[in-house]
N, C-alpha and C positions, 0 to 999 in steps of 0.2 A: 147565209152560207158559212160565215166565219164562226157562228155560234156552235155548230156541230163539232168541228175538230177541237174547239176549245173545251167544250163539255166532255168530249171523249178523253182528252188529255187530263183535265183536272179530276175527272171521275176516277182515274187510275190512282191518283195520289190521295184522294179524299179519305179513304179508310185509314191511312197512316198519319193523318194530321195530328192525332193525339200523341203519337210517338215522336213526331217532329217537335211538338211543343215541349215534351219532356226533355228532348235533347237540347233544345234551346235554353232550358232552365238549368242545365248542367247535370242532369241525371245521367247515370251510367246505364245505357241500354245493354241488354244481353246481346251476345253475338248474333243470335237468331233474329232478334228485334232489329238490330242494326242492318243486317243483311236484307231483311224484308223491306225496311225503310229505303235503303239504297236502291233496291230493284224497282220499287214503286216510283220513286222520283226520277230514276234513269228513264224508265219507260214513259212517264208523263212528259219529261223534257224532250225526249226524242220524238214524241208524237206532236209536240208543239214547240219546235226549236226557237221560234220567234219570241217566246215568253220569257222576259227577264226574271220573273218570279220563279218559274219552274227551273230554269237553268241555274239560278242562284241557289235554290234549295238543293237541287241535285249536286251542285258543286260543294256546298257546305257538308252534306252527308258523306260524299265521296272523300273529301279531305279528312273528315273526322274518322272515317273507316280506315283510311291509310295510316293516320297517326296512331290509331288504336292498335293496328296489326303490324305497324312498322314496315309498311310497304309503300315504295315510292310511286308505283303505278296509279293507285287510286288518288294519291295526293295530286299528281300531275293531271289526272282526269278532272279532279275538282278544280284545279287552277284553270284548266282550259274552259270549263263550263262557266266559271266566274268571269273570264275574259269576255266570253260571248254575252253574258248577262250585262256586264259593264258597257259593252258596245251598244246595247239596246236601252240602257237606263243610266246614262253617264252622270246624272245628278244624285244617284243613290249612294250616300256615304257608306252605308252598311256593305254594299257590294265591293266598293273599293277597299275597305278595311279588311274584309275577308280575303280578297284577292291578294293583298300584300302579305297577309298571314300565310296563305297557301303557297304562294311563290317562294317566300322565305323558307318555309318548311321543305319545299321540293328542291330548290336550287340555290339557297342562300340569298344574300342581299344583292340581287341583280338589278339592272336598270328598271325592269318591270316592277319589282317589289318597291323600289324607291319611288317610282312614278305613281304607283297605286297609293302609297302612303301620303304623298303630296296631295293627290286628288281627294283622298278621304279627308285629309286635314282641311282642305279648302271648302269642301261641301258640307262639313258638319263637325265643327270643333267641339260643340257641347253635347252632342249625342253620346250619352254616357257609355253604353255598351261598346260602341265603336271607338270611342276615345280610349277606353281601357284595352281593347284589342290592339289598337294602333300603338299604344304605349308599350304593351308587351313586345310587339315586334321591334319597336325602337330599341328597347333595352336588350333584347336577345341578340340583335344584330349591330349593336352600337359601334363596335370596332370596325365594321365594314361600311358604315354610313358616311356619305360625303358631308362636308361642313354645313351646307344649307339644310340638309335633312336633320343633322344634330340640333341645329337651331330650332327647327320645327318641334323636335322632341322636347327641348327645354321649354318652348312656348306652350306645348301641350300640358306639361306639368303645371306651369304657372296659371294657365286658364282654369284647369281643374281646381287648383288650390284656391284661387281667388273667387271662384264660383261657389266656394264652401262645400265642395264635395270631399271634405276631409275624411269622413268615415268611409266612403267608398275607396279612397286612395289607401287608407289604412288596411282595409280588407284585402285589397289588391297586393299591397306591400307584404302582408303576412304570408302570401303564397309564392313569393319570389325566391329565387336562389340567393344565398348570401352575397354573391357578387352583384346580382341585379339590385338587391336592397341597397348596397353601398353606393351604386351608381345613382339610384333614384334619390338618395339623400343629397347628392351633390347637385341635383337638378332642381331642388326646392328653391323658391324665391330667396329665402334666407336659411341656408342649410343648418345653422346652429339653432336659431330660435324655432324655426318650423320643424326641425328634426325632433326637438323635444315635444312639440305638439303631436307629431306623428307617433312617437313612442307612447305618449299618453293615450292616444286613440287606439293604438294597436293593443295595448294592455287591457283595454276595456271592451274589446270585441267579444261577442258571445262565445262562451266556452273557454276563454283564456284563463279564467280563474281555476280551471280544472287541470291545467297543465303543470 
C-alpha cells in the first residue's frame, strides 16, 4: 500500500531530476526552469510529506529561488521544509548544513542556525560539499557566532587543511568577499606559512592566468 503514494510522489519530481542535478552542480537555471523545478518538488513533497529526500530537495530549491529573487518567503519555506527533513533523517549532514544556510539567509545567526551548524559538523566533518557550505555560513555570520561555534569554525578549517583539501579551499577562497578572505586567513593552522601556500594555490586555479 505504501508503494503507491511513494510512486505517485516521486513520479511528479522525476521529470525534473536533470534540472535538479544541474542546480546541484552550480549551473544557473533560467527563471522558468527554476519555477518548474520548484513546483515539481513542492508537489512531490506535499504528496509524501514523510519523505526526507523530497522535503530536502523542495527545501533546497525553494531556498535557492528565494535567494535568486531576493524574496524572504521562499527562503523561509525552504527552511521549514529542511526542518521537517532533518526531523526525519537526523544523521544526514547535508540536510543540517543546508538548514543552517537557509536559516542564516532568512533570519540571521539564530539558535536554530547555530544548532544546525553544530549537528552538521558532528555528523560529517569531511563531507566536502557540506564542509564548504558550513564554512561559508560560519564566515558570513562570524560576528554573531557564540564562542563554541567559532571554535567549530576554526576546527573545520583545520580539518580541511590537514586532509589536504588545499585546492578546494583555494577555489572556495577565491569566491569570498575581501573581509571573508581575511577572516579565513586567520583561521588557517599557521596563518603565515599556510597563507603563502593558499596564495600559491589560488594563483594556479584554472583561468587565473587570464586575469
